N, C-alpha and C positions, 0 to 999 in steps of 0.2 A: 472524573467520576460524577454520573448523574445522580439527581436526588434519589431515584428509585435505587440504583445500587448502593448509595448510603444506606438507605433504610434496611437493606438486606444484611447489613455489615454492623447496624448499629441499634439495638433492640429500643434502648432508651428514646432515641431519636423517633424511632417507628410508633411507639405508644404516644409520645408529643404530639405527631402528625395526626394521629387518630383522633385524639381530643380536639385540635384545631379544625379536622373536618368537621365535627359535630356541632362546633360553634360558628362554623363559616357561614351557615345560612343566616345567622343573628347579623353578623356585621355585614353582610353582603347587602340585605335588606334595610339595614339600619344607616348604611353610609349615605351622607348627603351627596346629593347630583353635584356634578361638575359644573364650575361656572362656566357658561356659555361663552363668555368672552374670550375663553381660549380653546383652541384645537390643537390636539397632539397628531402627530403623525401615525399611521396604522402600525400595529405589530401584532405578535401572537396575543391570542385570547388568554387573558389571565384568569386563574382560579381564583376563587374568594379566598380572602386573607394571604395564600402562598404566592399570589402572582404567578410569574412563569418559572419559579425555580423547580419544576417537576421536569423541564426540558433543559435545564441548565447543566453543562460540563463543568463541575466544580473544581476540577482540577486544572483544566485548560479553558477557563471561560471565553477566551477569545474566538476559538473554534466554533462554539454555538453562536457568536454573533456573527462571525464570517459566514455561516450557514444561513442564518437568517436574512441576511443582507440580499442573499441571492433571489428570495422570494419578496421581501419588503423596500430592497433598494437601500440606498445610502443613509437614509435617514429614517429610522424608527423608533419606536416606544417599546420598552422592555420593562416589565413590573417585577420588581425585587420586594417581594411581601407587597404590601399596598403602596409602595412607593414607585412612581413612574419615573424611569431613565430614558433621555434622548442618547440614541446611541448613533455615533457617527462613523460611517464604514467607506472607505475609498478615499482617493487623493481629493477628489473635487469636493466632497462633503467635509472632509477634515480641513481643507485650505479655507473653504468658504467661512466656517466657523472660526477657526483660530487666527487664520491670517488676514481675512476680509472683516472680520466682526470681532477683533479681538478684545474690545471693551465688553462686549455683551456675553462672551463666553468666558471672559478670564477669571472669574472667581474660582477659588478652590472649594470643592465638595469634599464633605468631610462624612465618611462612614462612622459608625457608633464607636468602633475601635480606635480610629485615628483620631476623633474628637477626644476620647476618654485618655488616651497615652499621650498625646502632644498637648493638651491643655491648652490648644490654640495657640500655642507660642513656636517661635522658629520660622524657617524660610518654607520648607516643604508644605506643612499644613496649617502656616499663618494665614490671617486674614487681615483685610482693613489696613489702616495705618501703621499697625504693629508689622505686618508683612513688607509694607512699602519701604519702612524704615531699616528693617532687619535686610532686606534684599539689597538696598543701596549701600549700607554699610558694609556688607559682605562683599559685593563686587569690589567696592572701593579698598578693602583690606586685602582680598586675594591679588589684585593688581600690586598694591603696595609690597607685597611678598613675592612678588615676581610673576605673576600668571601671565602668560603671553612673551616674557621676556627671558633674555638669555640666563639670567640667574635661575630661574627654575629648570630650564633645559638642562644646565651643567648638573643640577641635583638628579635630575631623572636619569641622565648617562650615568652618573657615579652608582645610583642605586641600581641601574641595569646591571653595571660591572660586578656588583655583589650577587646579583641573582644569577649571572652566568659563572660565577665563580662556583656557587651551588650545583648548577646543571653539571659542570665539568667535574664534580667531585665524584659524580656517579659513573664515571669513565666509559659512558655508552651503554649503560646496563638500564633496563627499565626502571621507571620510577612514577609516583604520582605527582605532578605537579600543582595540585591545587592549592595547597596551603602555601606554599613559597612564593608563586604567583600572587596569591591575595596579600601576603605579607609586603612583597616588594612594591606593589602598586599602593598599598595602603599608607607605606612610608613616605610618599609623596605628600599626600593631604596631611598626614601626620605632622610633617617637617613644618607646615603651615600653621595648623591648629595648634600644636604644641611648642612648635619651635626647635623640636628635634625628631630623630628618627628612632625607631626601636630595633634591638637586636631580634634577629629572625626567630630566636630560642626563647625570648622574655614571655614568661608564663602569664603575664598581664596581658600582653599583646596578642598571644594566641588565644588567650580567651575571649577577649573581644572579638576577634576574628571569627571563633566559634559561635558565639551567641547571635552575632551579626547573620551569619549564614542561616542560623536557625530562625531568626526573625523573619527573613525574607520568605522562607517556605512556609510559616505560619501565616504569613500576612494573609493569604487566600486560601488558606486550607476550608474544607467543606465546613467544619466546625465555627471557625472564625465567620465565615459568611452566613451560616445561620443565627450566630451572634448579633451579626449587624442587623438582621431582621427582627429577632426576637430578643432583644437584650436583657430582658428578666429572667432568661434561662442561662445566663452566664455561669451560673454555680455548677451547671452539668457538663460544662465542656472543659475538658482538659487543656485543649489549644489556647482558650482563652485565659487560662492559670498560667499555663506556660509564658504566654506573650506578656501578660502583667509581669511576671516575675523577670522576665528578660529586660524589660523596660526598668524597673526598679533598679536592676544591676547597672545598666547603662547610666541611668541618672545619678547613681552613688558613685560611679567612677568620675563622670565630668564634673560632679558638684565637689569631688575631692579635690581634683586639680584646681578648679576654680578656687577654693578655699587656700590651698596652699600659694597661690599666686597672689591673692587680692592685697596683701599687705608689702609684697616684694616688687611691684611694677614700678619702673622707672619710665615716665611717660617720655623721657628723652632717648630711651633705648628699648623699644618696643620689639620684641623679638617673636611672637606669634599672634594669632587670632585672639586667644583667649587674653593676652596681654593687652591688644588694642582694645579689646571689648570693655575690659576693666578699667583701662584709663578712661574711655568713653562715658562709662558708668560714673566714674569719680567727677568728670566735669559736670555731667547732668545733675549731679547731686548738689553741686556748688550752686548751680541755678536754682535749686530748690522747686522745680517744676517737675509734673507728672512726665514720666520717662517711660520709653519702651527698653531701655537698657536694665533690664533687671534679671535676676538668677535665672528664672525660667527661660527668658528668649536664650541666654548665654547656653544654657545645657542644651535646648532643643536645637538651637542654630549649628553648635559644634557637633552634636550627634548627626544632624542632617549633613553636613560637609563630611564628616567620617564615613558614613554609609553610601552617600551618592559617591564620594571620591574613591571608593574602593570596590564597591561591588559591581557595576556595571563593566567598568575598565577591565578588571581582573578577569570578569566572566567572558568579555569579548576576546580578550588576548587567549585563554584557554580555548575557546572556540577556533581561534585563528590556527593555533599549533595543531588542533585535531583536524582541521578542514586541510592544513598542508600535508598532513600525513595521508588523509584521503585522497588528496590530489596531487601527488609527486610531481607531475607534469606543470603544475602552477608553481610549485615550489622551487622548481629547477629555473623557471623562468625569472623569480623574484631574485634568486642567488644569482643568475647571471646580469641583472639589471644591478644589483649591488656591487658586483665586481667592476663593472663598467664605469659606473658613477663614482663611487666611493673608494671602492679598493678594499683590501681586506686589514689594512694597519690603522687607517684614519676612523675615528668614531662619527657616526651620521651625526648631522646637524638638520635642525627642523628646514632650514633652506635649501637642504638636498631635495626635498619632497617635489618642488617644482620641476626638478630634473628627471623624476623617476615616475613617469605616469603609470607604468604597469604596477609597480609595487603600491602607488596610491589607491589604483583602481582596485586591487586585491584588499586592502585595508578596508576601503568603502564596501566593498561586496561582504566581506566578512561581517562587517556591522548589519548590513541589511539581510541577508541571509540568517544570521543567527538568531536575529529577531529577539534580542536579549531583554527589552522591554514592550511586550506585545500590546499593553493597555496603557497608556497614558494615565497618570494619576488623575482621579477624579476631579472633573471641573464643574462649575455650576454657574447658571446664567446670574449676571449682575443686575439684570433689570428684565422687565416684560421685553421680549423682543419677538420681531416676525422673522422666521427662518425658513426659507423655501415654501413660502406659501402658509405656514403654520404658525399659530400664535401661540407662545411659549411664556409662562409666566416667570416672573422672578424667582429665584431660588431653586430652579430645577435641577436636579443632578444630570451631569452630561459625561458620557464616557467616548473619548476618541479613540479609537481602536488603531493604533499605530501599525499594527502587523498588517492591517488591511491596506494601508498606503504601502507598505514595503513588498506587500506581494501582490499589488492591483496589477490585474491583466492588462489594463490600458494604459499602464506606464513602463511595464518591464516585459522585454522580448520573451523571457523563460524564468518567470517569478519563481517556481519552485526548484529551479535548479541553480547551484553555484556556478555563477558565470561572471567572471572579472569584466568581460566585454560589454557589460550593462555601462560601464564609465569610462569608455574608450570609444574614439570615432574610428572612422575607416583608416585615419593615417597612425592610428597608436597614440593619439593625444588624449590626455584625461578631459573628461566631461562632466560638469557638475549635473545633477539632476534634481528638479525641484522635488520629487517625490522621495526624495531621501531625507526622512524626518525621524531618525533615531532619539533624537534629542527633544522631539516634540516641537511646537512651535508657538508664536504669539507670546503673551505677557507672561506665560508660565513656562517658557523654554527654560532648559538645563542651564543654569548659570555658571557650570563648570564645563560648558561645551569647549572652550578654546584650551583648557587645560587637558582635556580628556583626548583630543584630537593629537596634542603635542605628546603625550604619553603614548597612545596608540602607535603613531608613526616611528618613534624614537625606540620603545621597547621592541616592536616587532622587527624594526630594520635592524637592530644590533642583535637580537637572537638569530635572525636569519643569517646575518653576514658571520656569524661564529659557529653556527651549528647545521646540520642537516638533521631534520625530525623524521623518525621512522617509527613503526608499530613494533612492538617486541617480536622475537623470534616467533614464527609460527603462527602470526596474524597478518592477513593480507590488507591491503587498504579497502577492498571491498566489504570486509568483515567488520569495519569500524562502525561504530552505532552512532548516528546523528540524533536519535531521538532525545529530546530534552526532559529535564526534570521539572514537575511543576513548582510554580513559586511566583512570587510578585515579578521576579527575574527567570528567564528560562535558563537554566545552567545545563552544560553537557554532563551527562554521567560519569562518574569518576573513570578515569582512564590513565593507562600506564605508557610513557614514550621513552623512546632512546633517543638521546641528544649526543649526537656524534660529530667530533670537530670538524669543521669544514675547510 
């Protein structure tokens, strides 16, 4: 949705923009000239006060940035209000910034809503020493609880078996797999955060899933994007009020778990991430020194793990099943490879991946094509830096457009076509591709990448070992809709499928 479309559907916003337009001349001529020490890359000419939001697709912002890169190249400036953003498009620009200059571009940029709701705590929106401490602690704790090891692999297999029981209960009849897949995937990270899984019918668990899905949709809604530019207007935006309420509910839930565990933790028998955090917090209190192990970081870090460990993997799996129905010839080849390598009785293991190049290629292509996280979370320059001949000041917000890498015409033979051969050589062997960056890169790369890869392979392979996935009767593969729903992550529209025993 462009700003012009938004104006037509929102009278109050239209009135506000009219007021801004009357004031724009004053702001434009009173604005101090830019420091000549810096020079930003070219970009579309901004309007006073509004910047470039008049040309911004507010529901699918990455599409606007893709289009602009065709004119301005892989690095350009885009104005959101009066703030200048550096946009990185295409593999070369994103790699140069995040991989070759990771320290310069490794800070987390914070929009107004993120700063307000996160309070600067946690892993995703943390900064400085607090972020470094939380990231080190979280990585270490995830490994302690099995990330990348056989213990977590067994847990994934057990959870997938429960998921398959639900699929089988539908007896080949159509059903919407959204909530059950979300719940199954979420239970893996929940078993680490809380030390236990939830029943699929648990009302608290289902509510957490619901408000999490809603929060991802709200994150880049037109109203929230306008709030980020004009925060003093927050009282007018219903989406801002909803996002604030959801954040309060999340914080209340995680704080309740924290309070319940705080006086029960046995440092010799730590069973969860929260237990480990509390134990470390107690150790820091004994030292009587200023510590980053406080309630705010516990709540934010736990919430970060819950959201990141649920949303992208479960969404990718749903895209995978939809794409298998859309491309039955690909599904048939996956079935054949599973039968040849694993058979129908033995459960898949992570080690099987190296013997299953086609299945591995299909999973990678699902991740690439589904483009679940089209724009990496906002980065920021950590210091004054020179990039491709431009001198950029410290604190400049930077948007690496990951979808521009996943669909880069210079890197992929058929970027806008679902094509597993992108990851296969002429002999059918799996080929790693440098431009495969769904988890981002550099200092802010997703810390759950190892876990996500294991989950995707085991869930996908077990489901395809057991079932053939087909559209409901009367729906052909060609009629299946692959257009995504807007949000911080691009999710498939709700669909029904038939899981027929294989």
